[in-house]
C-alpha atoms as a printed R data frame, in Angstrom:
    type eleno elety resid chain resno        x      y        z
1   ATOM     1    CA   MET     A     1 -152.480 -1.067 -131.934
2   ATOM     2    CA   THR     A     2 -154.352  1.245 -134.444
3   ATOM     3    CA   GLU     A     3 -157.622 -0.285 -135.551
4   ATOM     4    CA   ILE     A     4 -158.227  0.470 -139.160
5   ATOM     5    CA   ARG     A     5 -161.518 -0.474 -140.948
6   ATOM     6    CA   LYS     A     6 -161.679 -0.349 -144.682
7   ATOM     7    CA   GLU     A     7 -164.600  1.644 -146.358
8   ATOM     8    CA   ASN     A     8 -166.310  2.550 -149.973
9   ATOM     9    CA   PRO     A     9 -165.122  6.078 -150.624
10  ATOM    10    CA   ALA     A    10 -168.317  6.836 -152.274
11  ATOM    11    CA   PHE     A    11 -170.318  5.846 -149.248
12  ATOM    12    CA   LEU     A    12 -167.931  7.630 -146.941
13  ATOM    13    CA   GLU     A    13 -168.360 10.693 -149.270
14  ATOM    14    CA   TYR     A    14 -172.245 10.220 -149.488
15  ATOM    15    CA   ALA     A    15 -172.520  9.988 -145.845
16  ATOM    16    CA   ILE     A    16 -170.588 13.131 -144.923
17  ATOM    17    CA   CYS     A    17 -172.458 15.311 -147.383
18  ATOM    18    CA   ARG     A    18 -176.089 13.719 -146.110
19  ATOM    19    CA   VAL     A    19 -174.999 14.841 -142.406
20  ATOM    20    CA   ALA     A    20 -173.362 17.669 -143.384
21  ATOM    21    CA   GLU     A    21 -176.673 19.155 -145.428
22  ATOM    22    CA   GLY     A    22 -178.375 17.828 -142.065
23  ATOM    23    CA   ALA     A    23 -176.478 20.283 -140.346
24  ATOM    24    CA   GLY     A    24 -178.057 23.171 -142.536
25  ATOM    25    CA   LEU     A    25 -175.122 23.371 -144.980
26  ATOM    26    CA   THR     A    26 -175.926 23.802 -148.478
27  ATOM    27    CA   ALA     A    27 -175.087 21.019 -151.147
28  ATOM    28    CA   THR     A    28 -172.264 23.427 -152.743
29  ATOM    29    CA   HIS     A    29 -170.652 23.457 -149.437
30  ATOM    30    CA   ALA     A    30 -171.435 20.042 -147.858
31  ATOM    31    CA   ARG     A    31 -169.611 18.591 -151.360
32  ATOM    32    CA   TYR     A    32 -166.679 20.778 -150.825
33  ATOM    33    CA   ILE     A    33 -166.421 19.374 -147.501
34  ATOM    34    CA   ALA     A    34 -166.907 15.785 -148.387
35  ATOM    35    CA   GLU     A    35 -164.429 16.075 -151.106
36  ATOM    36    CA   ALA     A    36 -161.726 17.154 -149.234
37  ATOM    37    CA   ILE     A    37 -162.244 14.570 -146.244
38  ATOM    38    CA   VAL     A    38 -162.054 11.434 -148.701
39  ATOM    39    CA   PHE     A    39 -159.232 12.915 -150.665
40  ATOM    40    CA   ALA     A    40 -157.328 12.840 -147.291
41  ATOM    41    CA   HIS     A    41 -158.148  9.296 -147.134
42  ATOM    42    CA   ARG     A    42 -157.207  8.562 -150.776
43  ATOM    43    CA   GLN     A    43 -153.924 10.215 -149.748
44  ATOM    44    CA   GLY     A    44 -153.532  8.073 -147.049
45  ATOM    45    CA   LYS     A    45 -153.743 10.850 -144.340
46  ATOM    46    CA   LEU     A    46 -156.266  9.123 -142.201
47  ATOM    47    CA   ASN     A    47 -155.838 11.994 -139.192
48  ATOM    48    CA   GLN     A    48 -157.529 14.524 -142.087
49  ATOM    49    CA   GLY     A    49 -160.052 11.867 -142.737
50  ATOM    50    CA   LEU     A    50 -163.486 11.248 -141.566
51  ATOM    51    CA   GLY     A    51 -162.519 12.981 -137.996
52  ATOM    52    CA   VAL     A    52 -162.096 16.134 -138.986
53  ATOM    53    CA   TYR     A    53 -165.483 16.398 -139.032
54  ATOM    54    CA   GLU     A    54 -165.497 16.616 -135.859
55  ATOM    55    CA   ALA     A    55 -164.089 19.973 -135.976
56  ATOM    56    CA   ILE     A    56 -166.929 21.164 -137.862
57  ATOM    57    CA   ASP     A    57 -169.586 19.863 -135.830
58  ATOM    58    CA   LEU     A    58 -167.900 21.759 -132.773
59  ATOM    59    CA   VAL     A    59 -168.163 24.919 -134.319
60  ATOM    60    CA   LEU     A    60 -171.353 24.252 -135.578
61  ATOM    61    CA   ASP     A    61 -172.570 23.441 -131.949
62  ATOM    62    CA   ILE     A    62 -171.382 26.561 -130.360
63  ATOM    63    CA   GLY     A    63 -172.518 28.931 -133.678
64  ATOM    64    CA   VAL     A    64 -169.176 29.592 -134.528
65  ATOM    65    CA   LEU     A    65 -169.857 28.292 -138.059
66  ATOM    66    CA   ASP     A    66 -172.654 29.867 -139.949
67  ATOM    67    CA   PRO     A    67 -174.149 26.923 -142.324
68  ATOM    68    CA   LEU     A    68 -175.405 29.379 -144.673
69  ATOM    69    CA   ALA     A    69 -172.519 31.746 -144.728
70  ATOM    70    CA   VAL     A    70 -171.060 31.937 -148.282
71  ATOM    71    CA   PRO     A    71 -167.110 33.132 -148.308
72  ATOM    72    CA   GLU     A    72 -166.574 36.724 -150.218
73  ATOM    73    CA   MET     A    73 -164.400 38.401 -152.557
74  ATOM    74    CA   VAL     A    74 -163.569 41.754 -150.561
75  ATOM    75    CA   SER     A    75 -160.664 43.282 -152.694
76  ATOM    76    CA   GLU     A    76 -158.872 42.378 -155.777
77  ATOM    77    CA   GLY     A    77 -155.829 43.585 -157.585
78  ATOM    78    CA   PRO     A    78 -153.896 42.419 -160.989
79  ATOM    79    CA   ALA     A    79 -152.030 39.429 -159.341
80  ATOM    80    CA   PHE     A    80 -153.647 39.353 -156.250
81  ATOM    81    CA   ALA     A    81 -157.568 38.651 -154.173
82  ATOM    82    CA   VAL     A    82 -158.672 38.911 -150.531
83  ATOM    83    CA   PHE     A    83 -161.571 36.633 -149.077
84  ATOM    84    CA   ASN     A    84 -163.567 37.183 -145.875
85  ATOM    85    CA   GLY     A    85 -164.873 33.408 -145.012
86  ATOM    86    CA   ASN     A    86 -167.496 34.968 -143.207
87  ATOM    87    CA   ALA     A    87 -167.637 32.433 -140.457
88  ATOM    88    CA   SER     A    88 -167.944 29.855 -142.760
89  ATOM    89    CA   SER     A    89 -165.378 26.718 -143.447
90  ATOM    90    CA   GLY     A    90 -162.061 26.707 -144.447
91  ATOM    91    CA   TYR     A    91 -163.700 24.052 -147.288
92  ATOM    92    CA   TYR     A    92 -165.418 26.211 -148.228
93  ATOM    93    CA   THR     A    93 -163.270 29.386 -148.530
94  ATOM    94    CA   LEU     A    94 -160.121 27.842 -150.125
95  ATOM    95    CA   ASN     A    95 -162.135 25.972 -152.426
96  ATOM    96    CA   LEU     A    96 -162.655 29.567 -153.742
97  ATOM    97    CA   MET     A    97 -159.963 30.842 -152.938
98  ATOM    98    CA   ALA     A    98 -158.157 28.267 -155.270
99  ATOM    99    CA   LYS     A    99 -160.124 28.962 -158.096
100 ATOM   100    CA   LYS     A   100 -160.010 32.408 -157.975
101 ATOM   101    CA   ALA     A   101 -155.911 32.146 -157.772
102 ATOM   102    CA   ILE     A   102 -156.147 29.716 -161.147
103 ATOM   103    CA   GLU     A   103 -157.936 31.973 -162.901
104 ATOM   104    CA   ILE     A   104 -155.689 35.227 -162.114
105 ATOM   105    CA   ALA     A   105 -152.654 33.204 -162.498
106 ATOM   106    CA   LYS     A   106 -153.676 31.810 -166.031
107 ATOM   107    CA   GLU     A   107 -153.534 35.566 -166.808
108 ATOM   108    CA   THR     A   108 -150.486 36.519 -164.863
109 ATOM   109    CA   GLY     A   109 -148.349 33.662 -164.400
110 ATOM   110    CA   ILE     A   110 -148.876 33.905 -160.839
111 ATOM   111    CA   ALA     A   111 -151.349 34.700 -158.071
112 ATOM   112    CA   ILE     A   112 -151.847 35.116 -154.514
113 ATOM   113    CA   VAL     A   113 -154.947 35.083 -152.718
114 ATOM   114    CA   PHE     A   114 -155.828 35.488 -149.228
115 ATOM   115    CA   GLY     A   115 -158.218 34.569 -146.752
116 ATOM   116    CA   SER     A   116 -159.349 35.285 -142.878
117 ATOM   117    CA   ASN     A   117 -162.490 34.639 -140.837
118 ATOM   118    CA   HIS     A   118 -163.219 30.896 -141.561
119 ATOM   119    CA   ASN     A   119 -162.898 27.517 -139.610
120 ATOM   120    CA   ASP     A   120 -160.860 24.657 -140.505
121 ATOM   121    CA   GLY     A   121 -160.616 23.592 -143.781
122 ATOM   122    CA   GLY     A   122 -158.438 19.758 -143.166
123 ATOM   123    CA   SER     A   123 -155.784 18.385 -145.295
124 ATOM   124    CA   PHE     A   124 -154.952 21.418 -148.084
125 ATOM   125    CA   ALA     A   125 -153.684 19.176 -149.956
126 ATOM   126    CA   ARG     A   126 -156.970 19.111 -151.620
127 ATOM   127    CA   TYR     A   127 -156.405 22.506 -152.606
128 ATOM   128    CA   VAL     A   128 -153.266 22.573 -154.268
129 ATOM   129    CA   TYR     A   129 -154.326 19.591 -156.542
130 ATOM   130    CA   LEU     A   130 -156.899 21.352 -157.860
131 ATOM   131    CA   ALA     A   131 -154.103 23.499 -159.378
132 ATOM   132    CA   TYR     A   132 -151.576 20.350 -160.286
133 ATOM   133    CA   GLU     A   133 -155.068 19.158 -162.024
134 ATOM   134    CA   GLN     A   134 -154.247 21.965 -164.593
135 ATOM   135    CA   ASP     A   135 -150.608 21.693 -164.818
136 ATOM   136    CA   MET     A   136 -150.086 24.526 -162.614
137 ATOM   137    CA   MET     A   137 -147.470 25.084 -159.476
138 ATOM   138    CA   ALA     A   138 -149.740 25.907 -155.565
139 ATOM   139    CA   ILE     A   139 -148.827 26.434 -152.115
140 ATOM   140    CA   ALA     A   140 -151.423 26.648 -149.604
141 ATOM   141    CA   SER     A   141 -151.842 26.919 -145.960
142 ATOM   142    CA   ASN     A   142 -153.179 28.784 -142.649
143 ATOM   143    CA   ASN     A   143 -152.668 29.115 -139.236
144 ATOM   144    CA   THR     A   144 -154.620 27.452 -136.733
145 ATOM   145    CA   VAL     A   145 -155.526 27.614 -132.891
146 ATOM   146    CA   PRO     A   146 -152.519 28.242 -130.579
147 ATOM   147    CA   LEU     A   147 -150.939 24.052 -130.553
148 ATOM   148    CA   ALA     A   148 -147.163 24.775 -129.785
149 ATOM   149    CA   ALA     A   149 -145.019 26.953 -127.935
150 ATOM   150    CA   PRO     A   150 -142.421 29.197 -129.245
151 ATOM   151    CA   PHE     A   151 -138.936 27.418 -129.062
152 ATOM   152    CA   GLY     A   152 -137.533 26.813 -125.827
153 ATOM   153    CA   GLY     A   153 -140.956 27.919 -124.453
154 ATOM   154    CA   MET     A   154 -143.698 26.563 -122.037
155 ATOM   155    CA   PHE     A   155 -146.690 27.990 -123.386
156 ATOM   156    CA   ASN     A   156 -148.627 27.459 -126.795
157 ATOM   157    CA   LEU     A   157 -148.786 30.534 -128.576
158 ATOM   158    CA   LEU     A   158 -148.117 29.588 -131.969
159 ATOM   159    CA   SER     A   159 -150.337 27.116 -134.187
160 ATOM   160    CA   CYS     A   160 -149.617 23.436 -135.861
161 ATOM   161    CA   PRO     A   161 -150.650 24.611 -139.647
162 ATOM   162    CA   PRO     A   162 -150.572 22.347 -142.638
163 ATOM   163    CA   PHE     A   163 -148.532 22.742 -145.474
164 ATOM   164    CA   ASP     A   164 -148.918 21.697 -148.883
165 ATOM   165    CA   ALA     A   165 -147.450 22.566 -152.399
166 ATOM   166    CA   ILE     A   166 -147.135 20.487 -155.327
167 ATOM   167    CA   VAL     A   167 -145.066 20.998 -158.858
168 ATOM   168    CA   PRO     A   168 -146.255 19.990 -162.283
169 ATOM   169    CA   SER     A   169 -144.982 16.560 -163.412
170 ATOM   170    CA   GLY     A   170 -145.459 14.031 -166.179
171 ATOM   171    CA   ASP     A   171 -145.375 10.392 -165.905
172 ATOM   172    CA   GLU     A   172 -143.974 10.221 -162.506
173 ATOM   173    CA   PRO     A   173 -145.465 11.843 -159.164
174 ATOM   174    CA   PRO     A   174 -144.555 14.864 -158.458
175 ATOM   175    CA   ILE     A   175 -142.490 16.984 -156.073
176 ATOM   176    CA   TRP     A   176 -145.369 17.400 -153.522
177 ATOM   177    CA   ALA     A   177 -144.655 18.892 -150.294
178 ATOM   178    CA   SER     A   178 -147.685 17.610 -147.748
179 ATOM   179    CA   LEU     A   179 -147.082 17.989 -143.877
180 ATOM   180    CA   LYS     A   180 -147.668 20.435 -140.911
181 ATOM   181    CA   PHE     A   181 -145.381 22.877 -139.308
182 ATOM   182    CA   ALA     A   182 -145.020 21.775 -135.762
183 ATOM   183    CA   GLU     A   183 -144.991 18.373 -133.924
184 ATOM   184    CA   TRP     A   184 -148.134 17.326 -132.907
185 ATOM   185    CA   TYR     A   185 -151.647 18.581 -133.158
186 ATOM   186    CA   ASP     A   186 -155.414 17.106 -131.376
187 ATOM   187    CA   ALA     A   187 -155.433 13.932 -133.193
188 ATOM   188    CA   ASP     A   188 -152.143 12.702 -132.086
189 ATOM   189    CA   ILE     A   189 -153.360 13.528 -128.316
190 ATOM   190    CA   SER     A   190 -156.386 11.036 -128.722
191 ATOM   191    CA   GLU     A   191 -154.695  8.506 -130.971
192 ATOM   192    CA   ALA     A   192 -151.988  7.626 -128.664
193 ATOM   193    CA   VAL     A   193 -154.267  7.898 -125.507
194 ATOM   194    CA   LEU     A   194 -156.958  5.396 -127.222
195 ATOM   195    CA   GLN     A   195 -154.638  3.257 -128.848
196 ATOM   196    CA   ASN     A   196 -152.166  3.595 -125.493
197 ATOM   197    CA   GLN     A   197 -149.621  4.349 -127.268
198 ATOM   198    CA   PRO     A   198 -146.429  7.081 -126.297
199 ATOM   199    CA   MET     A   199 -146.139  9.598 -128.818
200 ATOM   200    CA   LYS     A   200 -143.514  9.314 -131.397
201 ATOM   201    CA   GLY     A   201 -141.110 11.987 -129.934
202 ATOM   202    CA   LYS     A   202 -140.957 13.753 -126.336
203 ATOM   203    CA   TRP     A   203 -143.175 16.826 -127.657
204 ATOM   204    CA   LEU     A   204 -145.451 17.169 -124.364
205 ATOM   205    CA   ILE     A   205 -144.186 19.899 -121.981
206 ATOM   206    CA   ASP     A   206 -145.283 19.801 -118.633
207 ATOM   207    CA   PRO     A   207 -146.296 22.755 -117.775
208 ATOM   208    CA   GLU     A   208 -145.407 22.630 -114.056
209 ATOM   209    CA   SER     A   209 -141.504 21.136 -114.535
210 ATOM   210    CA   GLY     A   210 -140.875 22.202 -118.063
211 ATOM   211    CA   GLU     A   211 -139.642 18.563 -118.885
212 ATOM   212    CA   VAL     A   212 -140.811 16.752 -122.017
213 ATOM   213    CA   THR     A   213 -142.064 13.380 -122.656
214 ATOM   214    CA   ASP     A   214 -143.986 11.390 -125.174
215 ATOM   215    CA   ASP     A   215 -146.460 10.058 -122.594
216 ATOM   216    CA   ALA     A   216 -149.702 11.851 -123.196
217 ATOM   217    CA   ARG     A   217 -151.969 10.151 -121.030
218 ATOM   218    CA   PRO     A   218 -152.004 12.747 -117.778
219 ATOM   219    CA   TYR     A   219 -152.461 15.508 -119.962
220 ATOM   220    CA   ALA     A   220 -155.673 14.633 -122.513
221 ATOM   221    CA   LYS     A   221 -158.481 16.033 -122.024
222 ATOM   222    CA   PRO     A   222 -161.302 14.146 -124.197
223 ATOM   223    CA   ILE     A   223 -164.188 16.324 -125.599
224 ATOM   224    CA   PRO     A   224 -167.325 13.798 -125.055
225 ATOM   225    CA   GLY     A   225 -168.534 12.620 -128.025
226 ATOM   226    CA   TYR     A   226 -165.195 12.783 -130.083
227 ATOM   227    CA   GLY     A   227 -162.718 10.282 -130.836
228 ATOM   228    CA   ARG     A   228 -160.599 12.678 -132.452
229 ATOM   229    CA   VAL     A   229 -160.535 16.164 -131.498
230 ATOM   230    CA   TRP     A   230 -159.310 16.671 -128.100
231 ATOM   231    CA   ASP     A   231 -157.859 19.120 -125.877
232 ATOM   232    CA   ALA     A   232 -154.574 18.709 -123.304
233 ATOM   233    CA   SER     A   233 -153.284 20.260 -120.543
234 ATOM   234    CA   CYS     A   234 -149.449 20.858 -121.642
235 ATOM   235    CA   ALA     A   235 -147.891 22.557 -124.098
236 ATOM   236    CA   GLY     A   236 -146.451 21.474 -127.454
237 ATOM   237    CA   GLN     A   237 -142.547 21.513 -128.447
238 ATOM   238    CA   ILE     A   238 -141.284 22.373 -131.783
239 ATOM   239    CA   GLU     A   239 -138.454 20.317 -132.089
240 ATOM   240    CA   THR     A   240 -135.612 22.121 -133.878
241 ATOM   241    CA   PRO     A   241 -135.256 25.702 -135.182
242 ATOM   242    CA   ARG     A   242 -135.804 24.798 -138.549
243 ATOM   243    CA   THR     A   243 -139.449 23.816 -137.859
244 ATOM   244    CA   TYR     A   244 -139.672 26.864 -135.393
245 ATOM   245    CA   ALA     A   245 -138.303 29.103 -138.185
246 ATOM   246    CA   LEU     A   246 -140.445 27.864 -140.803
247 ATOM   247    CA   ASN     A   247 -143.586 27.802 -138.439
248 ATOM   248    CA   LEU     A   248 -143.050 32.026 -137.822
249 ATOM   249    CA   TRP     A   249 -142.622 32.196 -141.728
250 ATOM   250    CA   ASN     A   250 -145.790 30.967 -142.306
251 ATOM   251    CA   GLU     A   251 -147.684 32.862 -139.713
252 ATOM   252    CA   GLY     A   252 -146.032 36.033 -141.457
253 ATOM   253    CA   LEU     A   253 -147.344 35.163 -144.778
254 ATOM   254    CA   ALA     A   254 -150.920 33.672 -143.433
255 ATOM   255    CA   ALA     A   255 -151.508 36.081 -140.989
256 ATOM   256    CA   ILE     A   256 -149.091 39.481 -140.927
257 ATOM   257    CA   ILE     A   257 -149.177 40.475 -144.227
258 ATOM   258    CA   ASN     A   258 -152.392 39.402 -145.171
259 ATOM   259    CA   PRO     A   259 -154.954 42.601 -144.663
260 ATOM   260    CA   LEU     A   260 -157.469 40.446 -142.833
261 ATOM   261    CA   GLY     A   261 -155.601 38.062 -140.880
262 ATOM   262    CA   ILE     A   262 -154.922 37.825 -137.004
263 ATOM   263    CA   PRO     A   263 -152.010 35.901 -135.388
264 ATOM   264    CA   SER     A   264 -152.425 32.163 -134.143
265 ATOM   265    CA   SER     A   265 -151.133 34.239 -130.773
266 ATOM   266    CA   GLU     A   266 -154.924 36.116 -130.725
267 ATOM   267    CA   LEU     A   267 -156.974 32.833 -131.664
268 ATOM   268    CA   PRO     A   268 -159.204 30.753 -129.346
269 ATOM   269    CA   THR     A   269 -157.756 27.439 -128.223
270 ATOM   270    CA   ILE     A   270 -159.366 23.979 -128.097
271 ATOM   271    CA   ASP     A   271 -160.277 24.327 -124.586
272 ATOM   272    CA   ASP     A   272 -162.495 27.763 -125.486
273 ATOM   273    CA   PHE     A   273 -164.169 25.939 -128.507
274 ATOM   274    CA   ALA     A   274 -165.140 23.164 -126.002
275 ATOM   275    CA   ASN     A   275 -166.784 25.716 -123.440
276 ATOM   276    CA   GLY     A   276 -168.556 27.234 -126.048
277 ATOM   277    CA   ASN     A   277 -166.473 30.413 -125.838
278 ATOM   278    CA   ALA     A   278 -164.621 31.094 -129.203
279 ATOM   279    CA   ALA     A   279 -164.164 32.919 -132.985
280 ATOM   280    CA   PRO     A   280 -163.159 31.231 -136.156
281 ATOM   281    CA   SER     A   281 -160.359 28.817 -135.304
282 ATOM   282    CA   VAL     A   282 -158.358 30.294 -138.841
283 ATOM   283    CA   GLY     A   283 -156.923 33.514 -138.692
284 ATOM   284    CA   GLY     A   284 -155.607 33.844 -141.628
285 ATOM   285    CA   SER     A   285 -154.721 31.877 -144.835
286 ATOM   286    CA   TYR     A   286 -153.150 31.916 -148.368
287 ATOM   287    CA   TYR     A   287 -152.993 30.452 -151.590
288 ATOM   288    CA   ILE     A   288 -150.317 31.032 -154.262
289 ATOM   289    CA   CYS     A   289 -150.730 29.666 -157.923
290 ATOM   290    CA   ILE     A   290 -147.967 29.738 -160.680
291 ATOM   291    CA   ASP     A   291 -148.844 28.818 -164.450
292 ATOM   292    CA   PRO     A   292 -145.484 27.544 -165.922
293 ATOM   293    CA   SER     A   293 -146.797 27.715 -168.939
294 ATOM   294    CA   ARG     A   294 -147.009 31.267 -169.060
295 ATOM   295    CA   PHE     A   295 -143.029 31.326 -168.983
296 ATOM   296    CA   GLY     A   296 -142.337 28.673 -171.513
297 ATOM   297    CA   PRO     A   297 -143.429 25.420 -172.879
298 ATOM   298    CA   ILE     A   298 -145.376 23.358 -170.133
299 ATOM   299    CA   GLU     A   299 -143.867 19.948 -171.298
300 ATOM   300    CA   ALA     A   300 -140.491 21.391 -170.887
301 ATOM   301    CA   VAL     A   301 -141.732 21.712 -167.055
302 ATOM   302    CA   LYS     A   302 -142.999 18.266 -166.695
303 ATOM   303    CA   GLU     A   303 -139.722 16.803 -168.472
304 ATOM   304    CA   LYS     A   304 -137.476 18.348 -166.173
305 ATOM   305    CA   SER     A   305 -139.937 17.378 -163.244
306 ATOM   306    CA   ASP     A   306 -139.971 13.815 -164.244
307 ATOM   307    CA   LYS     A   307 -136.420 13.436 -164.952
308 ATOM   308    CA   PHE     A   308 -135.195 15.015 -161.499
309 ATOM   309    CA   ILE     A   309 -137.547 12.208 -159.740
310 ATOM   310    CA   ARG     A   310 -135.948  9.247 -161.170
311 ATOM   311    CA   GLU     A   311 -132.630 10.575 -160.504
312 ATOM   312    CA   ILE     A   312 -133.397 10.652 -157.117
313 ATOM   313    CA   SER     A   313 -135.764  7.560 -157.055
314 ATOM   314    CA   ASN     A   314 -132.708  5.973 -158.456
315 ATOM   315    CA   VAL     A   315 -129.850  6.458 -156.252
316 ATOM   316    CA   ARG     A   316 -128.529  3.755 -154.783
317 ATOM   317    CA   PRO     A   317 -130.203  3.172 -151.206
318 ATOM   318    CA   ARG     A   318 -128.711  2.464 -147.750
319 ATOM   319    CA   PRO     A   319 -128.798 -0.738 -146.779
320 ATOM   320    CA   GLY     A   320 -132.352 -1.878 -145.907
321 ATOM   321    CA   GLN     A   321 -133.739  1.391 -147.173
322 ATOM   322    CA   ARG     A   322 -135.593  2.662 -149.838
323 ATOM   323    CA   VAL     A   323 -135.527  5.897 -151.805
324 ATOM   324    CA   ARG     A   324 -138.580  7.569 -150.486
325 ATOM   325    CA   ILE     A   325 -140.188 10.820 -152.382
326 ATOM   326    CA   PRO     A   326 -142.279 12.624 -150.149
327 ATOM   327    CA   GLY     A   327 -145.649 12.239 -151.297
328 ATOM   328    CA   GLU     A   328 -145.490  9.558 -153.641
329 ATOM   329    CA   ASP     A   329 -147.386  6.865 -151.917
330 ATOM   330    CA   GLY     A   330 -150.060  9.325 -151.725
331 ATOM   331    CA   TYR     A   331 -149.989 10.485 -155.314
332 ATOM   332    CA   ARG     A   332 -149.911  6.485 -156.614
333 ATOM   333    CA   SER     A   333 -152.867  6.229 -154.133
334 ATOM   334    CA   LEU     A   334 -154.943  8.813 -156.089
335 ATOM   335    CA   GLN     A   335 -153.994  7.677 -159.133
336 ATOM   336    CA   ASP     A   336 -155.186  4.170 -158.265
337 ATOM   337    CA   SER     A   337 -158.504  4.704 -157.722
338 ATOM   338    CA   GLU     A   338 -158.762  1.584 -155.038
339 ATOM   339    CA   SER     A   339 -162.637  0.875 -153.977
340 ATOM   340    CA   THR     A   340 -161.646  1.081 -150.906
341 ATOM   341    CA   VAL     A   341 -159.638  3.347 -148.120
342 ATOM   342    CA   ASP     A   342 -158.680  3.068 -144.597
343 ATOM   343    CA   VAL     A   343 -160.703  4.793 -141.725
344 ATOM   344    CA   LEU     A   344 -159.838  4.770 -138.218
345 ATOM   345    CA   GLU     A   345 -162.425  3.306 -136.104
346 ATOM   346    CA   ASN     A   346 -161.951  5.776 -133.418
347 ATOM   347    CA   HIS     A   347 -163.386  8.189 -136.250
348 ATOM   348    CA   TRP     A   348 -165.711  6.225 -137.419
349 ATOM   349    CA   GLN     A   349 -168.007  5.503 -134.430
350 ATOM   350    CA   PRO     A   350 -167.786  9.052 -133.082
351 ATOM   351    CA   PHE     A   351 -169.361 10.448 -136.660
352 ATOM   352    CA   PHE     A   352 -172.020  8.107 -137.069
353 ATOM   353    CA   ASP     A   353 -172.968  7.562 -133.241
354 ATOM   354    CA   ASN     A   354 -172.732 10.873 -132.105
355 ATOM   355    CA   ILE     A   355 -172.989 13.477 -134.930
356 ATOM   356    CA   ALA     A   356 -175.420 11.569 -137.705
357 ATOM   357    CA   ALA     A   357 -177.466 10.593 -134.602
358 ATOM   358    CA   LYS     A   358 -178.308 14.556 -134.379
359 ATOM   359    CA   TYR     A   359 -180.104 14.682 -137.692
360 ATOM   360    CA   GLY     A   360 -181.858 11.519 -137.106
361 ATOM   361    CA   LEU     A   361 -179.282  9.207 -139.171
362 ATOM   362    CA   ASN     A   362 -176.990  6.220 -138.474
363 ATOM   363    CA   GLU     A   363 -174.476  4.149 -140.333
364 ATOM   364    CA   ALA     A   364 -177.669  1.991 -141.378
365 ATOM   365    CA   ILE     A   365 -180.075  4.465 -142.902
366 ATOM   366    CA   LEU     A   366 -177.260  6.073 -144.660
367 ATOM   367    CA   ARG     A   367 -175.918  2.224 -146.079
368 ATOM   368    CA   ASP     A   368 -179.529  1.634 -147.082
369 ATOM   369    CA   GLU     A   369 -180.080  5.390 -148.937
370 ATOM   370    CA   PHE     A   370 -176.696  5.051 -150.490
371 ATOM   371    CA   GLU     A   371 -177.374  1.414 -152.024
372 ATOM   372    CA   THR     A   372 -180.907  2.091 -153.367
373 ATOM   373    CA   GLN     A   373 -179.685  5.624 -155.098
374 ATOM   374    CA   PRO     A   374 -180.620  6.007 -158.723
375 ATOM   375    CA   ILE     A   375 -177.666  5.270 -160.994
376 ATOM   376    CA   ALA     A   376 -176.227  8.040 -162.871
377 ATOM   377    CA   GLY     A   377 -177.890  7.963 -166.305
378 ATOM   378    CA   SER     A   378 -181.069  5.345 -165.065
379 ATOM   379    CA   THR     A   379 -184.618  6.255 -165.506
């Protein structure tokens, strides 16, 4: 059974910031990382929460992530921009990309911003939500290290990309797609083995026989000190032609037409990272922003969105089922701003016992610091 603990999200954000700054990252960079990770917890995407800091720690340790690098805009046009991440993180790069896309879209109605040469950015939900907060639509993704085989193949050449798209709404939850374009990534391997459970589908391709299985144990390759980022000796199956087509389409946008993009087939593997022989883990990213208010009244857009969602939600459900709207539960959780969030135990302990300890920190020290902070506005 998966072990979950309840934690104060404010403490979680504080601890992540302190550890990131301990690693030499600037306060701005650390804040971007902490905000995105805690956002994922509030959204209920636990595998995009605290455990993803392990990916940051790994690339810091082998010198792939430059803690002082600042992503740089290297090209700009009337409705586009291009950013070189300069070996920084995706957290830093995507925040700057999102802000630039929003800025351009306010003038032109639509903008696309490309990025490259940066590392993992965690959940892309945080970045598209920046546009949603300003009554805009956003679509964003990147490619990743190869974690999936071409449909019908036996060797990983494709990424398992995050994908987020959100539409403005009024009183109802927005149309919000927050998913990935492959069946599994590293966190699914580690969680299945640590919790002694099968995968959620027969997605693992045996490298000898080509047979598919849901048993991760023969293929799992733990990385010492980590509870989420594991490697695997098998390839990953993309289950349907539809997902395969979306994966390739996303690669085309993230890396092929991106002037600085590198396809996932040319990116390093998790094994490369574990052996200290790698380059930035993202070959290309994109952020598309649309400002509907440039085309007509924004209130009309919100009304149509709300009406549509209500009609979908009120369809008669099948027996024993409820009609669900993608992203609805995460959206309501964000709106409620609960005082606690769920955190996986196998992500919590590696962060505090292994990563934080590198900088003379641990859970007790960080809790004490957090609890004795001056209250904002106090003297």
